[in-house]
LOVO-155370 format. One record per atom (N, C-alpha, C): atom name; y negated, z negated, x negated; residue number from 0; residue in three letters. Coordinates in steps of 0.001 Angstrom, whole numbers, padded with zeros to 6 digits. Layout:
atom|c2|c3|c1|seq|type
CA|Y|Z|X|NUM|ALA
...
***
This chain:
atom|c2|c3|c1|seq|type
N|386158|086801|051272|0|MET
CA|385263|087809|050767|0|MET
C|385668|087593|049208|0|MET
N|384851|086483|048666|1|ARG
CA|385115|085374|047436|1|ARG
C|387374|085509|047045|1|ARG
N|387801|085676|047964|2|LYS
CA|388518|085867|047259|2|LYS
C|389417|087427|046918|2|LYS
N|388976|088430|047324|3|ILE
CA|388382|089844|047373|3|ILE
C|388364|090050|045501|3|ILE
N|387050|089203|045562|4|ARG
CA|385313|089700|044108|4|ARG
C|386093|089242|043199|4|ARG
N|387139|087706|043551|5|LEU
CA|388503|087120|043043|5|LEU
C|389074|087408|041822|5|LEU
N|389797|088518|042691|6|LEU
CA|390543|089919|042614|6|LEU
C|390316|091120|042362|6|LEU
N|389358|091146|042194|7|LEU
CA|388330|092338|041100|7|LEU
C|388082|091698|040131|7|LEU
N|387471|090604|039524|8|VAL
CA|386963|090028|038909|8|VAL
C|388375|090093|037047|8|VAL
N|389922|089267|037999|9|ILE
CA|390706|089054|036769|9|ILE
C|391358|090492|036546|9|ILE
N|392007|091498|037324|10|PRO
CA|391610|092611|036275|10|PRO
C|390743|093257|035253|10|PRO
N|389624|093233|036010|11|CYS
CA|388569|093611|034693|11|CYS
C|387903|092624|033875|11|CYS
N|388466|091092|033747|12|VAL
CA|388787|090080|032199|12|VAL
C|389507|091082|032127|12|VAL
N|390611|091131|032104|13|LEU
CA|392379|091214|031330|13|LEU
C|392149|092498|030889|13|LEU
N|391053|093515|031273|14|LEU
CA|391356|095021|030522|14|LEU
C|390509|094405|029541|14|LEU
N|389469|094528|029518|15|ALA
CA|389016|093971|028285|15|ALA
C|388629|092953|028052|15|ALA
N|389749|092329|027651|16|ALA
CA|390299|091524|026511|16|ALA
C|391267|092275|025937|16|ALA
N|392254|093248|026251|17|LEU
CA|393163|094075|026280|17|LEU
C|392728|095023|025932|17|LEU
N|391602|095721|025930|18|VAL
CA|390406|097006|024852|18|VAL
C|389972|096104|023509|18|VAL
N|389513|094942|023911|19|CYS
CA|388999|094448|022856|19|CYS
C|389753|093703|021451|19|CYS
N|391335|093913|022023|20|VAL
CA|392241|093259|020672|20|VAL
C|392662|094660|020484|20|VAL
N|393240|095861|020427|21|SER
CA|393350|096896|020841|21|SER
C|392630|097753|019773|21|SER
N|391055|097151|019781|22|CYS
CA|390255|097969|019043|22|CYS
C|389854|096848|017494|22|CYS
N|389776|095594|017652|23|SER
CA|390261|095044|016819|23|SER
C|391614|095181|015758|23|SER
N|393257|095804|015842|24|GLN
CA|394649|095577|015353|24|GLN
C|394668|096564|014264|24|GLN
N|393613|097934|014521|25|PRO
CA|393287|098693|013327|25|PRO
C|392707|097816|012047|25|PRO
N|391824|097917|012532|26|GLN
CA|391118|096519|011598|26|GLN
C|392574|096324|010471|26|GLN
N|393143|095477|010680|27|ILE
CA|393276|095574|009761|27|ILE
C|394124|095739|008054|27|ILE
N|394556|097308|009312|28|ILE
CA|395122|097995|008876|28|ILE
C|394483|098671|007833|28|ILE
N|392908|099345|007806|29|THR
CA|392080|098789|007146|29|THR
C|392086|098310|005679|29|THR
N|391502|096936|006108|30|ALA
CA|391980|096083|005392|30|ALA
C|392821|096237|003869|30|ALA
N|394589|096282|005072|31|THR
CA|395535|096519|003944|31|THR
C|395298|097690|002285|31|THR
N|394685|099349|003420|32|GLU
CA|394144|100326|002963|32|GLU
C|393308|099218|001537|32|GLU
N|392425|098998|001792|33|THR
CA|391335|098912|000998|33|THR
C|391789|098423|000108|33|THR
N|392689|096660|-000007|34|ALA
CA|393252|096360|-000893|34|ALA
C|394310|097332|-001656|34|ALA
N|395435|097900|-001221|35|ILE
CA|396230|099173|-002369|35|ILE
C|395483|099698|-002838|35|ILE
N|393994|100417|-002072|36|THR
CA|393089|101647|-002888|36|THR
C|392489|100641|-003858|36|THR
N|391894|098540|-004579|37|ALA
CA|391592|098438|-005486|37|ALA
C|392834|098116|-005883|37|ALA
N|394064|097728|-006377|38|VAL
CA|395378|097612|-007474|38|VAL
C|395431|099261|-007829|38|VAL
N|394810|100231|-006884|39|GLU
CA|395678|102100|-007163|39|GLU
C|393260|102067|-008283|39|GLU
N|392618|101035|-008436|40|ILE
CA|391352|101398|-009471|40|ILE
C|391933|100403|-010911|40|ILE
N|392651|099290|-010378|41|ALA
CA|392676|098347|-011519|41|ALA
C|393969|098781|-012019|41|ALA
N|394786|100112|-011889|42|LEU
CA|395483|099961|-012174|42|LEU
C|395699|101311|-013977|42|LEU
N|394732|102012|-013719|43|PRO
CA|395162|102910|-014828|43|PRO
C|393719|102058|-015906|43|PRO
N|392660|101146|-015319|44|LEU
CA|391798|100935|-016565|44|LEU
C|392430|099737|-017026|44|LEU
N|393888|098827|-016114|45|VAL
CA|395062|098355|-017817|45|VAL
C|395764|099198|-018297|45|VAL
N|396112|100848|-016940|46|SER
CA|397278|101068|-019022|46|SER
C|396126|101333|-020425|46|SER
N|395256|102267|-020083|47|THR
CA|393923|103158|-020365|47|THR
C|393189|101663|-021376|47|THR
N|393738|100262|-021590|48|ALA
CA|392721|099390|-022702|48|ALA
C|393213|099430|-023082|48|ALA
N|392652|099481|-024534|49|ALA
CA|393369|098848|-026252|49|ALA
C|392809|097475|-026600|49|ALA
N|393796|096733|-026975|50|GLY
CA|393775|095511|-027853|50|GLY
C|393641|094629|-026901|50|GLY
N|394425|095184|-025547|51|ILE
CA|395137|093444|-024752|51|ILE
C|396258|092672|-025671|51|ILE
N|396862|092161|-025734|52|PRO
CA|397892|091294|-026286|52|PRO
C|399006|091918|-025804|52|PRO
N|400338|091881|-026100|53|PRO
CA|400865|092761|-025491|53|PRO
C|401485|091256|-023945|53|PRO
N|401260|089654|-024019|54|ALA
CA|401130|089274|-023312|54|ALA
C|400707|089150|-021691|54|ALA
N|399424|089858|-022423|55|THR
CA|398413|089230|-021641|55|THR
C|398796|090537|-020518|55|THR
N|398281|091875|-021821|56|LEU
CA|399233|092916|-020637|56|LEU
C|400442|092448|-019469|56|LEU
N|401986|091744|-020362|57|ASN
CA|402510|091814|-018510|57|ASN
C|402186|090928|-017367|57|ASN
N|401543|090158|-018175|58|MET
CA|400379|089564|-017020|58|MET
C|399625|089864|-015704|58|MET
N|399417|090721|-016544|59|ILE
CA|398286|091438|-014906|59|ILE
C|399341|091817|-014696|59|ILE
N|400334|093363|-015425|60|LEU
CA|400883|093767|-014867|60|LEU
C|401461|092806|-014032|60|LEU
N|402219|092211|-013939|61|ASP
CA|402476|091369|-013334|61|ASP
C|401888|091298|-011795|61|ASP
N|400146|090802|-011899|62|TYR
CA|399149|090381|-011237|62|TYR
C|399889|091778|-009856|62|TYR
N|399380|092151|-010554|63|LEU
CA|399205|093729|-009923|63|LEU
C|400885|094043|-008727|63|LEU
N|401612|094089|-009618|64|GLN
CA|402990|094490|-009132|64|GLN
C|403790|093405|-007481|64|GLN
N|402909|091784|-007994|65|SER
CA|402726|091103|-007024|65|SER
C|401616|092051|-005772|65|SER
N|400543|092082|-006112|66|ALA
CA|399584|092768|-004827|66|ALA
C|400207|093636|-004373|66|ALA
N|400494|094761|-005374|67|SER
CA|401409|095660|-004417|67|SER
C|402614|095712|-003011|67|SER
N|403644|094013|-004187|68|VAL
CA|405006|093837|-003176|68|VAL
C|404030|093291|-001407|68|VAL
N|403247|092310|-001843|69|GLY
CA|402724|091409|-000759|69|GLY
C|401824|092325|-000145|69|GLY
N|401219|094133|-001145|70|LEU
CA|400924|094593|000500|70|LEU
C|401755|095391|001232|70|LEU
N|402524|095872|000924|71|ASP
CA|404128|096651|000712|71|ASP
C|404125|095509|001869|71|ASP
N|404768|094679|002565|72|LYS
CA|405181|093308|002976|72|LYS
C|404251|093736|004371|72|LYS
N|402574|093222|003807|73|VAL
CA|401960|093605|005294|73|VAL
C|402369|094568|005856|73|VAL
N|402588|095570|004834|74|ALA
CA|402359|096756|005754|74|ALA
C|404278|096906|006413|74|ALA
N|404876|096226|005978|75|THR
CA|406090|096678|006768|75|THR
C|405326|095678|008071|75|THR
N|405312|094508|008040|76|ILE
CA|405194|093081|008943|76|ILE
C|403881|093757|010583|76|ILE
N|403155|094993|009810|77|LEU
CA|403188|095801|010669|77|LEU
C|403212|096148|011334|77|LEU
N|403814|096993|010188|78|ALA
CA|405522|098539|011977|78|ALA
C|406273|097769|012855|78|ALA
N|406646|096440|012264|79|VAL
CA|407441|095567|012984|79|VAL
C|406804|094960|014122|79|VAL
N|405809|094474|013843|80|GLY
CA|404476|093653|014396|80|GLY
C|405425|092877|015468|80|GLY
N|404724|091665|016260|81|GLY
CA|404644|090906|016331|81|GLY
C|403950|089625|016752|81|GLY
N|403544|088573|017404|82|THR
CA|403098|087537|018152|82|THR
C|401814|087549|016830|82|THR
N|400426|087122|017456|83|GLN
CA|399236|087041|016653|83|GLN
C|399255|085683|014967|83|GLN
N|400762|084666|016145|84|THR
CA|401278|083702|014881|84|THR
C|402392|084190|014456|84|THR
N|403023|084851|014621|85|TYR
CA|403925|085227|014484|85|TYR
C|403488|086259|012816|85|TYR
N|402717|086807|012892|86|VAL
CA|401867|088021|012650|86|VAL
C|401465|087303|010858|86|VAL
N|400957|086525|011689|87|ALA
CA|399377|086295|010340|87|ALA
C|400755|085044|009818|87|ALA
N|401385|084155|010131|88|GLU
CA|402556|083733|009004|88|GLU
C|403238|084448|008290|88|GLU
N|403222|085242|008450|89|GLN
CA|404499|086607|007594|89|GLN
C|402963|087569|006393|89|GLN
N|401935|086714|006731|90|ILE
CA|401222|087392|006037|90|ILE
C|400468|086561|004658|90|ILE
N|400423|085285|004840|91|THR
CA|399971|084417|004617|91|THR
C|401205|084608|003394|91|THR
N|402745|084054|004068|92|LEU
CA|403676|084590|003240|92|LEU
C|403661|086049|001860|92|LEU
N|403000|085666|002622|93|ALA
CA|402747|087891|001983|93|ALA
C|401973|087242|000882|93|ALA
N|401046|087057|000285|94|LEU
CA|399823|087234|-000015|94|LEU
C|399810|086159|-000379|94|LEU
N|399958|084879|-000544|95|ALA
CA|399213|083310|-000925|95|ALA
C|399343|083305|-001998|95|ALA
N|401143|083787|-002135|96|GLY
CA|401428|083729|-003723|96|GLY
C|401134|084646|-005012|96|GLY
N|400061|085474|-004969|97|THR
CA|399755|086866|-005195|97|THR
C|397943|085858|-005626|97|THR
N|397516|085317|-004589|98|ILE
CA|396049|084365|-004385|98|ILE
C|396090|083715|-005470|98|ILE
N|397871|083404|-005827|99|ASN
CA|397604|082235|-006310|99|ASN
C|397400|081855|-008196|99|ASN
N|397693|083426|-008166|100|GLN
CA|397682|083422|-009917|100|GLN
C|396228|084489|-010434|100|GLN
N|395442|084284|-009516|101|ASP
CA|394498|084771|-010043|101|ASP
C|393741|084479|-010847|101|ASP
N|393766|082271|-011164|102|PRO
CA|392745|081798|-012155|102|PRO
C|393969|082033|-012878|102|PRO
N|394796|081977|-012892|103|VAL
CA|395835|081908|-014061|103|VAL
C|395017|083268|-015737|103|VAL
N|395340|084468|-014284|104|ILE
CA|395216|085317|-015087|104|ILE
C|393986|086164|-015333|104|ILE
N|393014|085517|-015021|105|LEU
CA|391300|085978|-015087|105|LEU
C|391188|084874|-016727|105|LEU
N|391886|083395|-016801|106|ALA
CA|391342|082690|-017873|106|ALA
C|391925|083194|-018446|106|ALA
N|393009|083836|-018778|107|GLN
CA|394098|085246|-019792|107|GLN
C|393197|086383|-019936|107|GLN
N|392427|086505|-019493|108|ILE
CA|392039|088654|-019255|108|ILE
C|390560|088302|-019538|108|ILE
N|390191|086237|-019018|109|GLY
CA|387915|086168|-018870|109|GLY
C|387367|087105|-020687|109|GLY
N|388179|087482|-021666|110|PRO
CA|387507|087187|-023518|110|PRO
C|387961|088788|-023179|110|PRO
N|388622|089428|-022624|111|LEU
CA|387733|090806|-022298|111|LEU
C|387078|090785|-021281|111|LEU
N|386372|090477|-020548|112|GLY
CA|385571|091858|-020342|112|GLY
C|385995|092634|-018955|112|GLY
N|384808|093254|-019122|113|GLY
CA|384672|093888|-018002|113|GLY
C|384817|094551|-017349|113|GLY
N|385820|096211|-016705|114|ALA
CA|385857|096332|-015745|114|ALA
C|387731|095915|-015255|114|ALA
N|388434|095548|-016143|115|ILE
CA|389216|094585|-016063|115|ILE
C|389032|093569|-015653|115|ILE
N|388514|092624|-015371|116|VAL
CA|388274|091680|-014857|116|VAL
C|387803|091231|-013175|116|VAL
N|386635|092236|-013186|117|GLN
CA|386165|093045|-012306|117|GLN
C|387061|093350|-010732|117|GLN
N|388040|094183|-011866|118|ALA
CA|389655|094971|-011045|118|ALA
C|389646|093729|-010569|118|ALA
N|391018|092576|-011122|119|ILE
CA|391143|091610|-010302|119|ILE
C|390535|091180|-009509|119|ILE
N|389390|091070|-009410|120|GLN
CA|388704|089803|-008609|120|GLN
C|388519|090437|-007685|120|GLN
N|387920|092036|-007338|121|ALA
CA|388299|092346|-006538|121|ALA
C|389387|092554|-005603|121|ALA
N|390498|092808|-006206|122|ILE
CA|392239|092833|-005718|122|ILE
C|392342|091208|-004387|122|ILE
N|391567|090050|-005556|123|THR
CA|391907|089220|-005174|123|THR
C|391112|088748|-003945|123|THR
N|389569|089494|-003841|124|LYS
CA|388977|089175|-003019|124|LYS
C|389255|090140|-001753|124|LYS
N|389941|090987|-001969|125|ASP
CA|390437|091929|-001260|125|ASP
C|392484|091439|-000197|125|ASP
N|392472|090753|-000636|126|LEU
CA|393773|089703|-000559|126|LEU
C|393493|088712|000153|126|LEU
N|392066|088539|-000312|127|GLU
CA|391670|086803|001072|127|GLU
C|391220|087123|001815|127|GLU
N|390223|087959|001531|128|SER
CA|390406|088606|003198|128|SER
C|391390|088977|003452|128|SER
N|392620|089519|003666|129|ILE
CA|393058|089425|004788|129|ILE
C|393508|088264|005373|129|ILE
N|393107|087893|004347|130|LEU
CA|393840|086391|004345|130|LEU
C|392967|084954|005980|130|LEU
N|391969|085743|005219|131|LEU
CA|391306|085053|005919|131|LEU
C|390848|085182|007360|131|LEU
N|391552|086344|007787|132|GLN
CA|390859|087381|008396|132|GLN
C|392129|087103|009371|132|GLN
N|393628|087682|009056|133|TYR
CA|394433|087421|009442|133|TYR
C|395659|086413|009323|133|TYR
N|395083|085802|008867|134|GLY
CA|396721|084384|007778|134|GLY
C|396942|083249|008906|134|GLY
N|397010|082470|008068|135|THR
CA|397294|081107|008643|135|THR
C|396894|080270|007599|135|THR
N|396058|079338|007898|136|PRO
CA|395852|078027|006388|136|PRO
C|396487|077057|006250|136|PRO
N|398060|078340|006012|137|ILE
CA|399150|076728|005156|137|ILE
C|398836|077088|003425|137|ILE
N|398610|075544|003114|138|THR
CA|398453|075550|001556|138|THR
C|399297|075492|000904|138|THR
N|400213|075221|001006|139|ALA
CA|401655|074658|000505|139|ALA
C|402569|075636|000838|139|ALA
N|403823|076275|000116|140|PRO
CA|404163|077338|000154|140|PRO
C|405265|075821|001327|140|PRO
N|405631|075073|001331|141|ASN
CA|406811|074210|002906|141|ASN
C|406012|073354|003071|141|ASN
N|404759|073802|002930|142|ALA
CA|404113|073055|004414|142|ALA
C|404175|072971|006209|142|ALA
N|404103|072026|006422|143|PRO
CA|405021|073427|007793|143|PRO
C|403981|073737|008886|143|PRO
N|404976|074700|009545|144|ARG
CA|404576|075448|010277|144|ARG
C|404719|075913|011810|144|ARG
N|403153|076109|012219|145|LYS
CA|403089|075988|013761|145|LYS
C|404743|077270|014389|145|LYS
N|405641|076966|015563|146|ALA
CA|405987|077328|016052|146|ALA
C|405242|079245|015762|146|ALA
N|406225|080198|016132|147|ALA
CA|405751|081679|016156|147|ALA
C|405496|082524|016919|147|ALA
N|404373|081310|018042|148|SER
CA|404806|081742|019466|148|SER
C|403912|082072|020000|148|SER
N|403121|082281|019629|149|GLY
CA|401302|082403|020071|149|GLY
C|400367|083471|020236|149|GLY
N|399082|084353|021047|150|GLY
CA|398826|085134|020211|150|GLY
C|399171|086219|021599|150|GLY
N|398104|086978|020821|151|HIS
CA|398462|088398|021167|151|HIS
C|399885|089151|020490|151|HIS
N|400236|089823|020654|152|VAL
CA|401289|091325|020342|152|VAL
C|400739|091917|019861|152|VAL
N|400865|092179|017954|153|TYR
CA|400378|093030|017808|153|TYR
C|401500|094046|017792|153|TYR
N|400817|095296|017740|154|HIS
CA|402028|096432|018317|154|HIS
C|401355|098305|018104|154|HIS
N|401684|098868|016816|155|PHE
CA|401533|099386|016474|155|PHE
C|401901|101388|016705|155|PHE
N|400801|102020|017452|156|GLN
CA|401917|103600|016943|156|GLN
C|401131|104685|017224|156|GLN
N|401907|105269|017043|157|GLY
CA|401201|106749|016458|157|GLY
C|400200|106935|015550|157|GLY
N|398843|107516|015001|158|ALA
CA|398468|107754|014454|158|ALA
C|398619|106378|013902|158|ALA
N|398031|104741|013429|159|ASP
CA|399091|103659|013333|159|ASP
C|399798|103705|012345|159|ASP
N|400844|104119|012946|160|MET
CA|401624|103713|012356|160|MET
C|401821|104872|011421|160|MET
N|401186|105449|011075|161|VAL
CA|401208|107041|010384|161|VAL
C|400649|106588|008677|161|VAL
N|399098|105475|009396|162|ARG
CA|398739|105414|008092|162|ARG
C|399125|104439|008108|162|ARG
N|399990|103600|008422|163|ILE
CA|401187|101816|007762|163|ILE
C|401962|102452|006775|163|ILE
N|402825|103512|006890|164|GLU
CA|403928|104363|006837|164|GLU
C|403016|105274|004961|164|GLU
N|401968|105409|005375|165|ALA
CA|400685|106058|003891|165|ALA
C|400840|104198|003332|165|ALA
N|399996|103628|003787|166|ALA
CA|399980|102638|002584|166|ALA
C|401332|102009|002373|166|ALA
N|402326|102167|002717|167|ARG
CA|403421|101845|002218|167|ARG
C|404106|102468|001145|167|ARG
N|404479|103393|000931|168|ALA
CA|404499|105028|000732|168|ALA
C|403346|105183|-001086|168|ALA
N|402361|104287|-000652|169|ARG
CA|401667|104072|-002042|169|ARG
C|402036|102714|-002803|169|ARG
N|402565|101709|-001980|170|THR
CA|402151|100983|-002844|170|THR
C|404290|100966|-003345|170|THR
N|404230|101426|-002734|171|GLU
CA|406147|102018|-003300|171|GLU
C|405302|102976|-004309|171|GLU
N|404787|103517|-004884|172|ALA
CA|404268|104730|-006117|172|ALA
C|403137|104063|-006924|172|ALA
N|403151|103406|-006584|173|LEU
CA|402065|101558|-007462|173|LEU
C|403552|101587|-008488|173|LEU
N|404150|100275|-007538|174|ARG
CA|405157|099952|-007962|174|ARG
C|405717|100920|-009294|174|ARG
N|406627|101874|-009107|175|ALA
CA|406983|102975|-009750|175|ALA
C|405913|104063|-010686|175|ALA
N|404813|103100|-011087|176|ARG
CA|403748|103736|-011655|176|ARG
C|403493|102568|-013125|176|ARG
N|403497|101207|-012557|177|ILE
CA|403640|100187|-012982|177|ILE
C|405029|099956|-013536|177|ILE
N|406099|100591|-013531|178|ALA
CA|407113|099704|-013797|178|ALA
C|407067|101347|-015525|178|ALA
N|406579|102410|-014896|179|ALA
CA|406089|103080|-015969|179|ALA
C|405053|102421|-017031|179|ALA
N|404432|102196|-016413|180|ILE
CA|403654|101574|-017813|180|ILE
C|404350|100227|-019065|180|ILE
N|405310|099527|-018106|181|ARG
CA|406090|098679|-018371|181|ARG
C|407081|099142|-019397|181|ARG
N|406981|100628|-020062|182|LYS
CA|408584|101097|-020950|182|LYS
C|407770|101136|-022275|182|LYS
***
């Protein structure tokens, strides 16, 4: 009798674990979409602001470009999928450089104040949120990394893949808009 109960419990536990994993996976897509929206909000603020020195404007545009490229990489990583460890490592590598730029940019644009500073802070907060939830605790680019083999597998299909591809299209459009501002 005990063996039969155990055989019934194991599939139920596995099914519950799979349901939890599949429910949490789209949250990373939502977090990525939120960060892309933050960049989309910041871009018009920067492009229409008056009195920004050219060097500072270029620094801000470089940051927005870096955020857009990093988010495109995140969407690509999600489209390809992989183990939780692999996805976490790749997301960390895609976004860590952009986040490290934040203090330098805020020091430069701090005197400008207002909406641009808030927009940059919002982008950084969104990127940090993605890293905290889905990245790895790598602190230096050359830090040793664990083997990419552990955890559940990220694999998106259907409506989730449509959202990922839409996110990639949005980041591509952002990069085109940034290039147009630079002209």
